KOLKOL-405476 format. One record per atom (N, C-alpha, C): atom name; x, y, z; residue number from 1; residue in one letter. Coordinates in steps of 0.05 Angstrom, whole numbers, plus 5000, padded with zeros to 4 digits. Last residue first. Example, Ala and Ser with C-alpha at 12.3 -4.5 7.8 and 13.67 -1.06 7.14 Angstrom:
zaba,c1,c2,c3,tornu,bake
N,5257,4955,5142,2,S
CA,5273,4979,5143,2,S
C,5258,5001,5157,2,S
N,5264,4886,5156,1,A
CA,5246,4910,5156,1,A
C,5264,4934,5156,1,A
REM end
This chain:
zaba,c1,c2,c3,tornu,bake
N,7303,7896,2144,73,R
CA,7299,7887,2115,73,R
C,7297,7859,2111,73,R
N,7306,7905,2193,72,R
CA,7288,7896,2183,72,R
C,7280,7889,2156,72,R
N,7363,7913,2198,71,A
CA,7356,7889,2209,71,A
C,7330,7885,2197,71,A
N,7361,7967,2181,70,D
CA,7373,7948,2167,70,D
C,7371,7928,2176,70,D
N,7344,7998,2231,69,L
CA,7324,7991,2205,69,L
C,7338,7972,2187,69,L
N,7386,7990,2268,68,R
CA,7365,7972,2275,68,R
C,7340,7971,2246,68,R
N,7422,8018,2239,67,N
CA,7430,7991,2247,67,N
C,7401,7977,2250,67,N
N,7389,8075,2240,66,S
CA,7401,8055,2222,66,S
C,7407,8025,2222,66,S
N,7379,8098,2283,65,R
CA,7362,8080,2275,65,R
C,7378,8058,2254,65,R
N,7416,8142,2290,64,G
CA,7407,8130,2316,64,G
C,7390,8104,2308,64,G
N,7440,8158,2238,63,D
CA,7456,8150,2265,63,D
C,7444,8136,2283,63,D
N,7392,8170,2221,62,L
CA,7411,8149,2208,62,L
C,7429,8141,2226,62,L
N,7366,8211,2243,61,K
CA,7356,8184,2247,61,K
C,7374,8157,2235,61,K
N,7400,8254,2237,60,R
CA,7399,8243,2268,60,R
C,7382,8214,2268,60,R
N,7399,8262,2181,59,A
CA,7422,8251,2195,59,A
C,7416,8241,2222,59,A
N,7339,8235,2162,58,G
CA,7361,8254,2166,58,G
C,7381,8240,2176,58,G
N,7282,8215,2127,57,I
CA,7306,8208,2141,57,I
C,7329,8221,2139,57,I
N,7243,8250,2100,56,G
CA,7241,8234,2135,56,G
C,7256,8224,2144,56,G
N,7262,8214,2037,55,S
CA,7246,8231,2052,55,S
C,7237,8226,2082,55,S
N,7316,8179,2022,54,I
CA,7288,8180,2032,54,I
C,7279,8202,2048,54,I
N,7371,8179,2031,53,A
CA,7357,8197,2006,53,A
C,7328,8193,2011,53,A
N,7387,8147,2066,52,G
CA,7386,8175,2073,52,G
C,7374,8191,2051,52,G
N,7382,8094,2045,51,L
CA,7368,8108,2063,51,L
C,7361,8128,2062,51,L
N,7427,8102,2002,50,A
CA,7400,8102,1999,50,A
C,7382,8109,2015,50,A
N,7462,8110,2045,49,I
CA,7463,8128,2025,49,I
C,7434,8131,2020,49,I
N,7460,8063,2074,48,L
CA,7457,8078,2090,48,L
C,7451,8109,2074,48,L
N,7438,8011,2026,47,D
CA,7455,8022,2040,47,D
C,7446,8048,2058,47,D
N,7388,7997,1996,46,G
CA,7413,7976,2008,46,G
C,7434,7985,2022,46,G
N,7324,8011,2007,45,P
CA,7346,8018,2006,45,P
C,7369,7994,2015,45,P
N,7263,8000,1986,44,R
CA,7284,7975,2001,44,R
C,7313,7978,1993,44,R
N,7225,8023,1965,43,R
CA,7251,8032,1956,43,R
C,7270,8006,1960,43,R
N,7179,8012,1989,42,R
CA,7177,8010,1962,42,R
C,7210,8011,1952,42,R
N,7193,8014,2047,41,A
CA,7182,7986,2037,41,A
C,7185,7982,2003,41,A
N,7208,8067,2048,40,I
CA,7228,8049,2057,40,I
C,7222,8019,2040,40,I
N,7159,8089,2035,39,E
CA,7180,8091,2020,39,E
C,7203,8069,2021,39,E
N,7129,8072,2079,38,A
CA,7118,8062,2054,38,A
C,7148,8064,2032,38,A
N,7156,8103,2120,37,L
CA,7158,8076,2125,37,L
C,7152,8060,2092,37,L
N,7140,8155,2103,36,T
CA,7167,8148,2097,36,T
C,7170,8117,2101,36,T
N,7089,8156,2117,35,P
CA,7097,8155,2086,35,P
C,7130,8148,2083,35,P
N,7088,8148,2171,34,D
CA,7076,8128,2156,34,D
C,7086,8130,2127,34,D
N,7146,8170,2201,33,H
CA,7119,8168,2194,33,H
C,7111,8156,2176,33,H
N,7180,8149,2264,32,L
CA,7182,8148,2231,32,L
C,7157,8155,2219,32,L
N,7179,8165,2316,31,I
CA,7208,8147,2303,31,I
C,7209,8150,2273,31,I
N,7134,8195,2314,30,V
CA,7161,8209,2323,30,V
C,7184,8192,2316,30,V
N,7095,8161,2309,29,Y
CA,7102,8178,2289,29,Y
C,7127,8197,2294,29,Y
N,7091,8135,2361,28,A
CA,7101,8119,2338,28,A
C,7110,8142,2315,28,A
N,7112,8170,2414,27,P
CA,7085,8166,2395,27,P
C,7101,8155,2375,27,P
N,7156,8145,2459,26,V
CA,7141,8164,2448,26,V
C,7120,8158,2423,26,V
N,7189,8109,2494,25,A
CA,7164,8122,2502,25,A
C,7157,8153,2494,25,A
N,7223,8076,2470,24,Q
CA,7230,8107,2479,24,Q
C,7214,8123,2490,24,Q
N,7192,8029,2470,23,T
CA,7221,8033,2480,23,T
C,7231,8058,2490,23,T
N,7155,8047,2439,22,R
CA,7151,8038,2465,22,R
C,7174,8042,2479,22,R
N,7177,8053,2396,21,A
CA,7157,8077,2408,21,A
C,7153,8069,2432,21,A
N,7193,8008,2373,20,E
CA,7221,8032,2384,20,E
C,7203,8047,2402,20,E
N,7148,7975,2363,19,G
CA,7173,7969,2390,19,G
C,7190,7988,2395,19,G
N,7127,8009,2327,18,V
CA,7112,8004,2350,18,V
C,7135,7999,2372,18,V
N,7172,7994,2290,17,R
CA,7168,8028,2304,17,R
C,7150,8024,2323,17,R
N,7166,7940,2279,16,W
CA,7187,7958,2288,16,W
C,7182,7981,2301,16,W
N,7116,7949,2252,15,A
CA,7112,7928,2281,15,A
C,7143,7939,2293,15,A
N,7126,7972,2210,14,K
CA,7113,7987,2229,14,K
C,7111,7976,2249,14,K
N,7164,7938,2180,13,L
CA,7173,7964,2186,13,L
C,7153,7978,2209,13,L
N,7125,7896,2173,12,R
CA,7151,7892,2193,12,R
C,7158,7919,2206,12,R
N,7089,7922,2135,11,D
CA,7083,7911,2167,11,D
C,7099,7905,2185,11,D
N,7130,7929,2095,10,L
CA,7119,7951,2107,10,L
C,7106,7947,2135,10,L
N,7138,7875,2085,9,L
CA,7161,7893,2092,9,L
C,7150,7916,2104,9,L
N,7085,7867,2064,8,A
CA,7102,7846,2079,8,A
C,7120,7865,2097,8,A
N,7094,7899,2017,7,G
CA,7068,7905,2039,7,G
C,7075,7886,2065,7,G
N,7122,7938,1978,6,N
CA,7123,7905,1991,6,N
C,7104,7904,2018,6,N
N,7103,7973,1923,5,L
CA,7107,7973,1953,5,L
C,7103,7945,1963,5,L
N,7143,7968,1867,4,P
CA,7120,7966,1877,4,P
C,7124,7963,1909,4,P
N,7207,7994,1869,3,G
CA,7196,7981,1853,3,G
C,7168,7980,1868,3,G
N,7256,8052,1860,2,G
CA,7244,8031,1872,2,G
C,7223,8012,1854,2,G
N,7244,8111,1818,1,M
CA,7264,8092,1836,1,M
C,7245,8079,1857,1,M
REM end
């Protein structure tokens, strides 16, 4: 599933995570772990079902972050 790791997308996802962490005043790993970001960059999910199939993305994260994550594609 997925293709090669998209390094530019991974960099954007990490930058997004830093911003989210600052906004929420939590460590970046609370937002999403590095392996989860890497899997998003590898799979490039096209919808919420595909995003939710990635390890580390649960219902709570989908509800709270899916729209912001989608904007990072």
